[in-house]
C-alpha positions as CSV (number, residue, x, y, z in Angstrom):
1,X,-173.3,52.1,-79.4
2,X,-170.9,53.7,-77.0
3,X,-170.3,56.6,-79.3
4,X,-174.0,57.2,-79.7
5,X,-174.4,57.3,-75.9
6,X,-171.6,59.8,-75.5
7,X,-173.2,61.9,-78.2
8,X,-176.6,61.8,-76.4
9,X,-175.1,63.1,-73.2
10,X,-173.7,66.2,-74.9
11,X,-174.7,69.4,-73.2
12,X,-177.1,71.9,-75.0
13,X,-174.4,74.5,-75.2
14,X,-172.0,72.0,-76.8
15,X,-174.7,70.9,-79.2
16,X,-175.4,74.5,-80.2
17,X,-171.7,75.1,-80.8
18,X,-171.3,71.9,-82.9
19,X,-174.3,72.9,-85.0
20,X,-172.9,76.4,-85.6
21,X,-169.5,75.0,-86.5
22,X,-171.0,72.4,-88.8
23,X,-173.1,75.0,-90.7
24,X,-170.1,77.3,-91.2
25,X,-168.0,74.4,-92.4
26,X,-170.6,73.6,-95.0
27,X,-170.6,77.2,-96.1
28,X,-166.8,77.0,-96.4
29,X,-166.9,73.9,-98.6
30,X,-169.6,75.4,-100.8
31,X,-167.6,78.6,-101.3
32,X,-164.5,77.0,-102.8
33,X,-162.9,74.5,-100.4
34,X,-160.3,76.7,-98.8
35,X,-160.0,74.5,-95.6
36,X,-156.4,73.7,-96.0
37,X,-155.3,77.3,-96.5
38,X,-154.4,78.6,-93.0
39,X,-153.5,82.1,-94.1
40,X,-156.6,82.7,-96.0
41,X,-158.3,85.9,-94.5
42,X,-161.7,84.7,-95.5
43,X,-161.3,81.4,-93.7
44,X,-160.0,83.1,-90.6
45,X,-163.0,85.4,-90.5
46,X,-165.3,82.4,-90.9
47,X,-163.7,80.6,-88.0
48,X,-163.9,83.6,-85.7
49,X,-167.6,84.0,-86.7
50,X,-168.2,80.3,-85.9
51,X,-166.5,80.7,-82.5
52,X,-168.6,83.8,-81.7
53,X,-171.8,82.1,-82.6
54,X,-171.0,79.1,-80.4
55,X,-170.1,81.2,-77.4
56,X,-173.3,83.2,-77.9
57,X,-175.5,80.1,-78.0
58,X,-173.7,78.6,-75.0
59,X,-174.2,81.8,-73.0
60,X,-177.9,82.0,-74.0
61,X,-178.6,78.5,-72.8
62,X,-176.7,79.0,-69.6
63,X,-178.4,82.4,-68.8
64,X,-181.7,82.7,-70.6
65,X,-182.8,85.7,-68.6
66,X,-180.3,88.1,-70.1
67,X,-181.1,89.6,-73.5
68,X,-178.7,89.0,-76.4
69,X,-178.1,92.7,-76.9
70,X,-176.9,93.4,-73.3
71,X,-175.2,90.0,-72.6
72,X,-171.6,90.0,-71.4
73,X,-170.4,86.5,-71.9
74,X,-169.4,84.6,-68.8
75,X,-170.5,87.4,-66.4
76,X,-173.5,88.1,-64.2
77,X,-175.1,91.3,-62.8
78,X,-173.4,91.7,-59.4
79,X,-175.5,94.7,-58.5
80,X,-178.6,92.6,-58.5
81,X,-177.6,89.2,-57.3
82,X,-174.2,89.2,-55.7
83,X,-174.0,86.9,-52.7
84,X,-172.4,88.5,-49.6
85,X,-170.7,86.7,-46.7
86,X,-172.1,89.1,-44.2
87,X,-174.6,87.6,-41.7
88,X,-177.4,89.8,-43.0
89,X,-177.1,88.5,-46.6
90,X,-176.9,92.0,-48.1
91,X,-174.5,93.4,-50.7
92,X,-172.4,96.2,-49.3
93,X,-172.3,98.8,-52.1
94,X,-169.1,100.5,-52.9
95,X,-168.7,104.1,-51.9
96,X,-167.0,104.9,-55.2
97,X,-169.1,106.8,-57.7
98,X,-172.2,108.8,-57.3
99,X,-174.9,107.5,-55.0
100,X,-172.7,104.7,-53.8
101,X,-173.4,102.5,-56.9
102,X,-170.9,100.4,-58.6
103,X,-169.4,101.1,-62.0
104,X,-171.2,99.3,-64.7
105,X,-168.1,99.2,-66.9
106,X,-166.2,97.1,-64.4
107,X,-165.7,93.5,-65.1
108,X,-168.1,91.4,-63.0
109,X,-167.4,87.8,-62.0
110,X,-169.7,84.8,-62.1
111,X,-171.9,84.6,-59.0
112,X,-173.2,81.0,-59.1
113,X,-176.5,79.5,-60.2
114,X,-178.7,81.2,-57.6
115,X,-177.9,84.6,-59.2
116,X,-180.0,83.5,-62.2
117,X,-183.1,83.2,-60.1
118,X,-182.4,86.5,-58.3
119,X,-181.9,88.3,-61.7
120,X,-185.1,86.8,-63.1
121,X,-187.1,87.9,-60.0
122,X,-185.5,91.4,-60.2
123,X,-186.3,91.6,-63.9
124,X,-189.9,90.6,-63.4
125,X,-190.3,93.0,-60.5
126,X,-188.9,95.9,-62.7
127,X,-191.3,94.9,-65.5
128,X,-194.3,94.7,-63.1
129,X,-193.5,98.2,-61.8
130,X,-193.2,99.5,-65.3
131,X,-196.5,98.0,-66.3
132,X,-198.2,99.5,-63.2
133,X,-196.7,102.9,-63.9
134,X,-197.8,102.8,-67.6
135,X,-201.3,101.7,-66.5
136,X,-201.6,104.5,-64.0
137,X,-200.4,107.1,-66.5
138,X,-202.8,105.8,-69.1
139,X,-205.7,105.9,-66.6
140,X,-204.8,109.4,-65.5
141,X,-204.6,110.6,-69.1
142,X,-208.0,109.1,-70.1
143,X,-209.8,110.0,-66.9
144,X,-212.0,113.1,-66.8
145,X,-210.9,115.5,-64.1
146,X,-213.1,117.6,-61.9
147,X,-212.0,120.5,-59.7
148,X,-213.5,118.9,-56.7
149,X,-211.9,115.4,-57.2
150,X,-209.2,116.0,-54.6
151,X,-211.9,117.1,-52.1
152,X,-213.8,113.9,-52.6
153,X,-210.7,111.8,-52.3
154,X,-209.8,113.5,-49.1
155,X,-213.3,112.9,-47.7
156,X,-213.1,109.3,-48.6
157,X,-209.7,108.9,-47.0
158,X,-211.0,110.5,-43.8
159,X,-213.9,108.1,-43.7
160,X,-211.5,105.2,-44.1
161,X,-209.4,106.5,-41.2
162,X,-212.5,106.6,-39.0
163,X,-213.4,103.0,-39.8
164,X,-209.7,101.8,-39.6
165,X,-208.0,103.6,-36.7
166,X,-204.7,101.8,-37.4
167,X,-204.3,104.1,-40.5
168,X,-203.6,107.0,-38.1
169,X,-200.6,105.2,-36.5
170,X,-197.3,106.9,-37.1
171,X,-194.0,105.2,-36.5
172,X,-191.7,106.8,-33.8
173,X,-189.0,106.9,-36.4
174,X,-191.1,109.4,-38.4
175,X,-192.4,111.2,-35.4
176,X,-188.9,111.9,-34.2
177,X,-187.4,112.4,-37.6
178,X,-184.7,109.8,-37.0
179,X,-185.1,107.2,-39.8
180,X,-181.5,105.9,-39.5
181,X,-181.8,103.8,-36.3
182,X,-181.0,100.7,-38.3
183,X,-177.5,101.9,-39.0
184,X,-176.7,101.9,-35.3
185,X,-177.4,98.1,-35.1
186,X,-175.0,96.9,-37.9
187,X,-173.2,94.7,-35.3
188,X,-176.5,93.3,-33.9
189,X,-175.6,89.8,-35.1
190,X,-172.3,89.8,-33.2
191,X,-174.0,91.2,-30.1
192,X,-176.7,88.5,-30.2
193,X,-174.1,85.8,-30.4
194,X,-172.2,87.2,-27.4
195,X,-175.5,87.4,-25.5
196,X,-176.3,83.8,-26.4
197,X,-172.9,82.5,-25.2
198,X,-173.3,84.5,-21.9
199,X,-176.7,82.8,-21.3
200,X,-175.2,79.4,-21.9
201,X,-172.4,80.1,-19.4
202,X,-174.9,81.3,-16.8
203,X,-177.0,78.2,-17.3
204,X,-174.0,76.0,-17.1
205,X,-174.3,74.7,-20.6
206,X,-170.8,75.5,-21.8
207,X,-168.6,72.7,-23.1
208,X,-169.9,69.2,-22.2
209,X,-171.7,70.2,-19.0
210,X,-175.0,70.6,-20.8
211,X,-175.2,66.9,-21.7
212,X,-177.4,64.6,-19.7
213,X,-175.3,61.8,-18.3
214,X,-175.3,59.6,-15.2
215,X,-173.9,62.2,-12.9
216,X,-176.3,64.9,-14.0
217,X,-179.3,62.5,-13.6
218,X,-178.2,61.6,-10.0
219,X,-178.2,65.4,-9.2
220,X,-181.7,65.9,-10.6
221,X,-183.1,62.8,-9.1
222,X,-182.1,63.7,-5.5
223,X,-184.1,62.4,-2.6
224,X,-187.2,64.3,-1.7
225,X,-188.1,65.8,-5.1
226,X,-191.8,65.7,-5.9
227,X,-191.4,66.1,-9.7
228,X,-188.9,64.2,-11.8
229,X,-188.8,66.2,-15.1
230,X,-186.2,65.5,-17.8
231,X,-186.2,67.1,-21.2
232,X,-183.8,64.5,-22.7
233,X,-183.4,61.0,-21.2
234,X,-181.4,59.5,-24.1
235,X,-178.3,59.0,-22.0
236,X,-180.1,57.5,-19.0
237,X,-180.3,53.7,-18.8
238,X,-183.3,51.8,-17.6
239,X,-181.3,50.3,-14.7
240,X,-180.3,53.7,-13.5
241,X,-183.9,55.0,-13.8
242,X,-185.2,52.0,-11.9
243,X,-182.7,52.5,-9.0
244,X,-183.8,56.2,-8.8
245,X,-187.6,55.6,-8.6
246,X,-187.2,52.9,-6.0
247,X,-186.0,55.6,-3.7
248,X,-188.1,58.6,-5.0
249,X,-191.6,57.0,-5.1
250,X,-191.7,56.0,-1.4
251,X,-190.4,59.4,-0.5
252,X,-193.3,61.2,-2.1
253,X,-192.7,61.5,-5.9
254,X,-195.8,63.0,-7.4
255,X,-195.0,63.5,-11.1
256,X,-192.9,61.8,-13.8
257,X,-192.3,64.0,-16.8
258,X,-189.9,62.4,-19.3
259,X,-189.0,63.4,-22.9
260,X,-187.0,61.1,-25.3
261,X,-187.4,58.4,-22.7
262,X,-187.2,55.4,-25.1
263,X,-184.1,54.0,-23.5
264,X,-185.0,54.4,-19.8
265,X,-188.7,53.7,-19.6
266,X,-189.8,50.2,-20.6
267,X,-191.0,47.0,-19.1
268,X,-188.5,46.9,-16.3
269,X,-189.4,50.4,-15.1
270,X,-193.1,49.5,-15.2
271,X,-192.4,46.3,-13.1
272,X,-190.5,48.4,-10.6
273,X,-193.5,50.8,-10.1
274,X,-196.1,48.0,-10.1
275,X,-194.2,46.0,-7.6
276,X,-194.4,48.7,-4.9
277,X,-197.1,48.9,-2.2
278,X,-200.2,50.7,-3.4
279,X,-200.1,53.2,-0.4
280,X,-196.5,54.2,-1.4
281,X,-197.5,55.3,-4.9
282,X,-198.7,58.9,-5.0
283,X,-198.2,59.7,-8.7
284,X,-200.8,62.1,-10.1
285,X,-199.1,63.0,-13.4
286,X,-197.5,60.8,-16.0
287,X,-196.0,62.3,-19.1
288,X,-193.9,60.1,-21.5
289,X,-192.5,61.1,-24.9
290,X,-190.8,58.7,-27.3
291,X,-191.2,55.6,-25.1
292,X,-190.7,53.1,-27.9
293,X,-190.0,50.3,-25.5
294,X,-193.3,50.7,-23.6
295,X,-195.7,48.0,-24.7
296,X,-199.5,48.2,-24.6
297,X,-199.7,45.5,-21.8
298,X,-197.1,47.2,-19.7
299,X,-198.9,50.6,-19.9
300,X,-202.2,49.0,-19.0
301,X,-200.6,47.5,-15.9
302,X,-199.1,50.9,-15.0
303,X,-202.5,52.5,-15.3
304,X,-204.0,50.0,-13.0
305,X,-201.3,50.4,-10.3
306,X,-201.4,54.2,-10.3
307,X,-205.2,54.9,-11.0
308,X,-205.9,55.6,-7.3
309,X,-204.1,58.9,-7.5
310,X,-203.3,59.4,-11.2
311,X,-205.3,62.3,-12.8
312,X,-203.1,63.4,-15.8
313,X,-201.9,61.2,-18.6
314,X,-199.7,62.6,-21.5
315,X,-198.4,60.2,-24.1
316,X,-196.4,61.3,-27.2
317,X,-194.9,59.2,-30.0
318,X,-195.3,55.8,-28.2
319,X,-195.6,53.4,-31.1
320,X,-196.7,50.2,-29.2
321,X,-199.7,51.7,-27.5
322,X,-203.0,50.0,-28.5
323,X,-206.5,49.0,-27.4
324,X,-205.4,47.6,-24.0
325,X,-204.5,51.1,-22.9
326,X,-208.0,52.4,-23.7
327,X,-209.6,49.4,-22.0
328,X,-207.5,50.1,-18.9
329,X,-208.7,53.7,-18.7
330,X,-212.3,52.6,-19.0
331,X,-211.9,49.9,-16.4
332,X,-209.9,51.8,-13.7
333,X,-211.4,55.3,-13.9
334,X,-215.0,54.3,-14.1
335,X,-217.4,55.4,-11.4
336,X,-218.7,51.8,-11.1
337,X,-215.6,50.8,-9.1
338,X,-216.9,52.8,-6.1
339,X,-213.9,55.0,-5.6
340,X,-214.9,58.6,-6.1
341,X,-211.4,59.9,-5.5
342,X,-209.9,58.6,-8.7
343,X,-210.9,60.8,-11.6
344,X,-209.1,61.5,-14.8
345,X,-208.8,65.3,-15.4
346,X,-206.3,65.5,-18.3
347,X,-205.8,63.1,-21.3
348,X,-203.3,64.0,-23.9
349,X,-202.5,61.7,-26.8
350,X,-200.2,62.8,-29.7
351,X,-198.9,60.7,-32.6
352,X,-200.3,57.4,-31.0
353,X,-201.2,54.6,-33.5
354,X,-204.7,54.0,-32.1
355,X,-207.4,52.5,-34.2
356,X,-210.9,54.0,-34.5
357,X,-212.4,51.1,-32.6
358,X,-210.1,51.7,-29.6
359,X,-210.9,55.4,-29.6
360,X,-214.7,54.7,-29.7
361,X,-214.2,52.3,-26.8
362,X,-212.5,55.0,-24.9
363,X,-215.5,57.2,-25.1
364,X,-218.4,54.8,-25.1
365,X,-217.4,51.9,-22.9
366,X,-217.7,53.8,-19.5
367,X,-217.9,57.2,-17.9
368,X,-214.1,57.3,-17.2
369,X,-213.8,60.7,-19.0
370,X,-216.8,62.3,-17.1
371,X,-214.6,64.8,-15.2
372,X,-212.1,65.5,-18.0
373,X,-211.0,69.1,-18.1
374,X,-208.4,68.9,-20.9
375,X,-208.5,66.7,-24.0
376,X,-205.8,66.5,-26.6
377,X,-206.0,64.2,-29.6
378,X,-203.3,65.4,-32.0
379,X,-201.9,63.8,-35.1
380,X,-203.9,60.6,-34.8
381,X,-205.1,59.2,-38.2
382,X,-208.2,57.5,-36.8
383,X,-209.7,60.7,-35.3
384,X,-212.7,61.8,-37.2
385,X,-216.0,63.7,-36.4
386,X,-217.7,60.6,-35.0
387,X,-214.8,59.8,-32.6
388,X,-214.7,63.4,-31.3
389,X,-218.5,63.5,-30.9
390,X,-218.6,60.2,-28.9
391,X,-215.7,61.2,-26.6
392,X,-217.2,64.7,-26.0
393,X,-220.6,63.2,-25.2
394,X,-218.9,61.0,-22.4
395,X,-217.7,64.2,-20.7
396,X,-220.0,66.0,-18.3
397,X,-221.4,69.2,-19.7
398,X,-219.4,72.2,-18.5
399,X,-216.4,70.2,-17.4
400,X,-214.2,70.5,-20.4
401,X,-211.9,73.6,-20.4
402,X,-209.4,72.9,-23.1
403,X,-209.4,70.9,-26.3
404,X,-206.6,70.3,-28.9
405,X,-207.5,68.5,-32.1
406,X,-204.6,69.8,-34.3
407,X,-203.3,68.0,-37.3
408,X,-206.2,65.6,-37.8
409,X,-207.0,65.7,-41.5
410,X,-210.4,63.9,-41.3
411,X,-212.1,66.5,-39.1
412,X,-214.7,68.8,-40.8
413,X,-217.1,71.5,-39.8
414,X,-219.3,68.9,-37.9
415,X,-216.7,68.8,-35.1
416,X,-217.4,72.5,-34.3
417,X,-221.0,71.6,-33.5
418,X,-219.9,68.9,-31.1
419,X,-217.5,71.3,-29.4
420,X,-220.1,74.1,-29.1
421,X,-222.6,71.8,-27.4
422,X,-220.3,70.3,-24.9
423,X,-217.7,73.1,-24.4
424,X,-219.8,75.7,-22.6
425,X,-216.8,76.5,-20.2
426,X,-214.2,76.1,-22.9
427,X,-211.1,78.4,-22.4
428,X,-208.6,76.9,-24.9
429,X,-209.4,75.9,-28.5
430,X,-206.6,74.6,-30.7
431,X,-207.5,73.6,-34.2
432,X,-204.2,74.0,-36.0
433,X,-203.8,72.4,-39.4
434,X,-207.5,71.5,-39.9
435,X,-207.8,72.3,-43.6
436,X,-211.4,71.3,-44.0
437,X,-212.8,74.0,-41.7
438,X,-214.8,76.7,-43.5
439,X,-215.3,80.4,-42.6
440,X,-219.1,80.0,-42.4
441,X,-218.8,77.2,-39.8
442,X,-216.3,79.2,-37.7
443,X,-218.4,82.3,-37.8
444,X,-221.4,80.3,-36.7
445,X,-219.4,78.8,-33.9
446,X,-218.6,82.2,-32.4
447,X,-222.1,83.6,-33.0
448,X,-225.0,83.4,-30.5
449,X,-227.6,81.0,-31.9
450,X,-231.0,80.2,-30.4
451,X,-231.3,76.7,-28.8
452,X,-227.5,76.4,-28.6
453,X,-225.1,77.3,-25.7
454,X,-223.4,80.6,-25.8
455,X,-220.1,80.8,-27.7
456,X,-217.1,80.0,-25.5
457,X,-215.2,82.8,-23.9
458,X,-211.7,81.7,-24.9
459,X,-208.4,82.6,-23.5
460,X,-206.3,80.7,-26.1
461,X,-207.2,80.4,-29.7
462,X,-205.0,78.6,-32.3
463,X,-206.3,78.6,-35.9
464,X,-202.9,78.4,-37.6
465,X,-202.2,76.6,-40.8
466,X,-205.8,76.1,-41.7
467,X,-207.1,77.0,-45.1
468,X,-205.7,80.5,-45.9
469,X,-209.0,82.1,-47.1
470,X,-211.2,80.6,-44.4
471,X,-209.5,82.2,-41.5
472,X,-210.3,85.8,-42.1
473,X,-211.0,89.1,-40.3
474,X,-214.7,88.1,-39.6
475,X,-213.7,84.9,-37.8
476,X,-211.1,86.7,-35.6
477,X,-213.4,89.6,-34.8
478,X,-216.3,87.3,-33.7
479,X,-213.9,85.2,-31.6
480,X,-212.4,88.3,-30.0
481,X,-215.9,89.7,-29.2
482,X,-217.1,86.4,-27.8
483,X,-214.2,86.2,-25.4
484,X,-214.5,89.8,-24.2
485,X,-218.2,90.9,-24.0
486,X,-219.9,90.6,-20.6
487,X,-222.7,88.9,-22.5
488,X,-222.5,88.4,-26.2
489,X,-226.3,87.7,-26.3
490,X,-226.8,91.2,-24.7
491,X,-224.6,92.6,-27.4
492,X,-226.8,91.1,-30.1
493,X,-230.0,92.2,-28.3
494,X,-228.6,95.8,-28.2
495,X,-228.0,95.5,-32.0
496,X,-224.2,96.1,-31.7
497,X,-222.7,95.8,-35.1
498,X,-220.5,92.8,-35.9
499,X,-219.6,93.8,-39.4
500,X,-216.0,94.5,-40.5
501,X,-216.8,98.1,-41.2
502,X,-217.5,99.1,-37.6
503,X,-214.8,101.0,-35.7
504,X,-213.5,98.7,-33.0
505,X,-212.8,101.7,-30.7
506,X,-216.6,102.2,-30.4
507,X,-216.9,98.8,-28.6
508,X,-214.7,99.6,-25.7
509,X,-217.5,100.5,-23.3
510,X,-219.1,97.1,-23.9
511,X,-216.1,95.1,-23.1
512,X,-215.0,93.5,-19.8
513,X,-211.4,94.4,-18.9
514,X,-210.8,91.2,-17.0
515,X,-211.6,89.0,-20.0
516,X,-210.3,88.6,-23.5
517,X,-207.9,86.5,-25.5
518,X,-204.5,85.8,-24.0
519,X,-202.8,83.7,-26.7
520,X,-203.7,84.1,-30.4
521,X,-202.2,82.2,-33.3
522,X,-203.5,82.9,-36.8
523,X,-200.4,82.2,-38.8
524,X,-200.8,81.4,-42.4
525,X,-204.2,83.1,-42.6
526,X,-205.8,86.0,-44.6
527,X,-206.3,88.3,-41.6
528,X,-205.4,92.0,-42.0
529,X,-205.0,95.2,-39.9
530,X,-208.7,95.0,-39.1
531,X,-208.1,92.0,-36.9
532,X,-205.3,93.9,-35.2
533,X,-207.7,96.7,-34.4
534,X,-210.3,94.4,-33.0
535,X,-207.7,92.6,-30.8
536,X,-206.5,96.0,-29.6
537,X,-210.0,97.0,-28.6
538,X,-211.2,93.7,-27.1
539,X,-208.0,92.3,-25.6
540,X,-206.3,95.4,-24.3
541,X,-205.6,94.1,-20.8
542,X,-205.3,90.4,-21.6
543,X,-203.3,89.7,-24.8
544,X,-199.8,88.3,-24.0
545,X,-198.7,86.5,-27.2
546,X,-199.7,86.9,-30.8
547,X,-198.6,84.9,-33.9
548,X,-199.3,86.5,-37.3
549,X,-196.5,84.6,-39.2
550,X,-197.0,84.4,-43.0
551,X,-200.0,86.8,-42.8
552,X,-199.4,89.1,-45.8
553,X,-202.4,91.3,-45.0
554,X,-200.9,92.6,-41.7
555,X,-198.8,95.8,-42.1
556,X,-196.6,98.0,-40.0
557,X,-199.6,100.2,-39.1
558,X,-201.7,97.3,-37.9
559,X,-199.1,95.9,-35.5
560,X,-197.9,99.4,-34.5
561,X,-201.5,100.4,-33.5
562,X,-201.9,97.1,-31.6
563,X,-198.7,97.7,-29.6
564,X,-199.7,101.3,-28.8
565,X,-203.1,100.2,-27.5
566,X,-202.4,97.0,-25.6
567,X,-201.1,97.1,-22.1
568,X,-197.6,96.1,-21.0
569,X,-198.5,92.4,-20.5
570,X,-198.0,91.8,-24.3
571,X,-194.6,90.1,-24.4
572,X,-194.2,88.3,-27.7
573,X,-195.2,88.8,-31.3
574,X,-194.3,86.2,-34.0
575,X,-193.8,87.7,-37.5
576,X,-192.1,84.8,-39.4
577,X,-192.6,85.1,-43.1
578,X,-193.9,88.7,-42.9
579,X,-191.6,90.4,-45.4
580,X,-193.8,93.4,-45.5
581,X,-193.0,94.3,-41.9
582,X,-190.3,97.0,-42.0
583,X,-188.2,99.0,-39.6
584,X,-191.1,101.5,-39.3
585,X,-192.6,99.0,-36.9
586,X,-189.6,97.0,-35.8
587,X,-187.7,100.1,-34.6
588,X,-190.6,102.5,-34.4
589,X,-193.3,100.9,-32.1
590,X,-194.1,102.6,-28.8
591,X,-192.3,100.0,-26.6
592,X,-189.0,99.9,-28.5
593,X,-187.1,101.8,-25.8
594,X,-188.6,100.3,-22.6
595,X,-188.1,96.6,-23.7
596,X,-190.2,93.7,-22.5
597,X,-191.7,93.0,-26.0
598,X,-190.0,90.4,-28.2
599,X,-190.5,90.4,-31.9
600,X,-189.8,86.8,-33.0
601,X,-188.8,86.3,-36.6
602,X,-186.6,89.3,-37.4
603,X,-183.3,88.4,-35.9
604,X,-181.7,88.0,-39.3
605,X,-182.4,91.6,-40.2
606,X,-180.3,94.6,-39.3
607,X,-183.5,96.4,-38.3
608,X,-185.5,95.2,-35.4
609,X,-182.5,94.9,-33.1
610,X,-184.0,97.4,-30.6
611,X,-187.2,95.3,-30.4
612,X,-185.3,92.2,-29.1
613,X,-184.4,92.5,-25.5
């Protein structure tokens, strides 16, 4: 039994070698039984042949992407897949030989398993280019030529340039004739590391000084501060926190903003705040992240003690929160209690395990959310179209200015109708990760429709990580126009085109300079250079940050045209996953020398160093 198990674990290469040797041994026995004659030339030749067959089969199984005719046993193609230890991950070619290429006759050593994938990708790319070349050659040979074909092609190209002005953009590298800027930034990685360490020293983060400990907490929680904001409370004990707020709250503490506060904010901290006199508590903002010790009952008591002045509640990853919290909001912020001064303006809940019944109670039990200006329900499994509709209906019309419903998988196109009806003054719309939204519903959301309020004039739009094909140029163009026109209804009455073929530069006279999108995130979508042209036309004086990560349709010309048209307030562009963006844009856009524009997502490249200030 043990011998059979060992034989079953034999590698494919060893099995192939064993089969080859066995076949050759059978041939030897059939030819005359010369196994015992060590000096027999015929036997020696057969043994060498068996060894060669075994090595060839083992090499084939180990590296199936290399053909048998060109295989060098035990070696890999270093010119295609060698791994370099340089920070830029590129193979530095030898200066020997013509054109700086390596000698193919040199012995090349094994490069590891990842080289197999690189060689397969390179081989497929070479085959694809060869097929395209052969296809183009065949089409050119079979196509009938006319003397005026080049004239028609030139006229067609000119028409495309009129409809797509980004095609006329030329990189500064080509305008100045200097296409070797990247060679001057070969030590960019080293420079960036030095700059990072300098920033740490300036901020006092060198060595152990950056850790939050008792001494650092005492410095931040000094007497007289109005905002206690800590980005990491993991090293702060609950006793130390309680001692601090006993002094700070009577002296006018207005906001408590804590992240990673699971250790310091629990029942004892709540009892400390609740035990104070009501006229001493002046808190208007409460933000807690990671408070795993905070129970549902303790939070409801805290809401009751601070509701007189509290107007902003932000809870993230608090696993013990439940229906009592929702009931406390409905009870203490309702208009029926007679105190018109207490009104909840901001409610932010992320990764909170609330049930659907509790969320429905939050919106239907009272008018506690009547004055809400900002609503965030992110990564909550129970959130669906019905929950959002009931909560939005409990908010006064025209009050809501920002809504974030990201990462709720149950939401569909119906949620857009609820937002359109209640969000007439909406300025921020974040729908990241909603895979069920369709392009038709989004286009209708940003289109003037009779008997519906006008589309919202947004300042922040986040449609990242939705369905790739549904977030397209038409959606972005309609959203940009809705946020920029003086009156989109007037634009429709004047029969202004909204199709993708219109030149965006023709719409400039209809756009209000003081309006437009400020933050746009369409990463992971199918947008193209046409959206960049529309943003350049409609958001020229407003756009500050743009995220086009993993958008394969955006090219150097689209981003270069956008940077050349948008004013200097544009400070950041995210291009993660955009392998098509080259140094033509990174080192050739119009603001590369003056600075102030950060291109995020290219710091691992040699090019683009001039864009990062």
